[in-house]
C-alpha positions as CSV (number, residue, x, y, z in Angstrom):
1,M,-24.5,12.2,23.5
2,D,-25.5,16.1,24.2
3,S,-23.6,18.8,22.3
4,G,-25.0,22.1,23.1
5,V,-28.0,22.7,20.8
6,Y,-27.4,19.7,19.1
7,V,-29.1,16.3,20.6
8,G,-28.2,12.9,19.3
9,T,-26.5,10.1,17.6
10,V,-24.4,9.3,15.0
11,D,-24.7,6.6,13.2
12,S,-21.4,4.4,12.7
13,Y,-19.9,3.8,9.7
14,A,-17.1,2.4,7.8
15,A,-14.4,4.2,4.9
16,V,-11.6,3.5,3.2
17,D,-8.5,5.5,2.5
18,A,-5.5,5.6,0.5
19,T,-2.2,7.0,-0.5
20,V,0.0,6.5,-3.2
21,K,3.3,8.0,-3.1
22,Y,6.3,8.3,-6.1
23,K,9.6,9.2,-5.6
24,L,10.6,11.6,-8.6
25,P,13.7,10.6,-10.7
26,I,15.7,13.5,-9.8
27,T,19.8,13.7,-11.1
28,K,21.2,16.1,-8.8
29,P,22.1,13.2,-5.4
30,Q,21.7,16.2,-3.3
31,F,18.0,16.6,-4.0
32,G,14.6,14.5,-4.1
33,A,11.4,14.8,-4.2
34,T,7.9,13.1,-3.8
35,L,4.6,13.5,-4.9
36,T,2.0,12.1,-2.8
37,V,-2.0,11.3,-3.6
38,G,-3.9,10.6,-1.2
39,A,-8.2,9.7,-1.0
40,S,-10.0,9.7,1.9
41,N,-13.5,8.3,1.6
42,L,-12.2,6.6,-1.3
43,F,-15.5,5.1,-2.4
44,D,-18.0,8.4,-1.8
45,N,-19.5,7.1,1.4
46,E,-21.3,10.3,2.6
47,V,-21.3,10.0,6.2
48,Q,-21.7,12.7,8.8
49,E,-18.8,12.8,11.9
50,F,-21.1,15.0,14.7
51,I,-24.3,15.6,15.7
52,G,-25.2,19.5,13.5
53,A,-22.6,18.8,10.9
54,R,-23.1,18.1,7.2
55,A,-22.5,14.9,5.9
56,I,-19.2,14.7,4.0
57,G,-17.9,12.2,1.3
58,R,-14.9,12.0,-0.7
59,L,-11.7,13.9,0.0
60,I,-8.6,13.8,-2.5
61,T,-5.2,15.6,-1.9
62,T,-2.0,15.8,-3.5
63,G,1.2,16.9,-2.5
64,V,5.0,17.6,-3.5
65,V,7.9,16.8,-0.6
66,I,10.8,18.5,-1.8
67,N,14.3,17.6,0.3
68,F,17.4,19.5,-0.3
């Protein structure tokens, strides 16, 4: 593939992603909250997404969703 100044191939790879969600116990019925933790490339297999880019490893994200 020709991508400007970067020419070459990227090796194929496999990655495992996971997400866990937990609904927080809130006593007021009109409110709700969910805690989320996610991991991309769970086993930290360093991979190159495209030519010219640095190799990347595991990415962990967290979040809270509040409904009212």
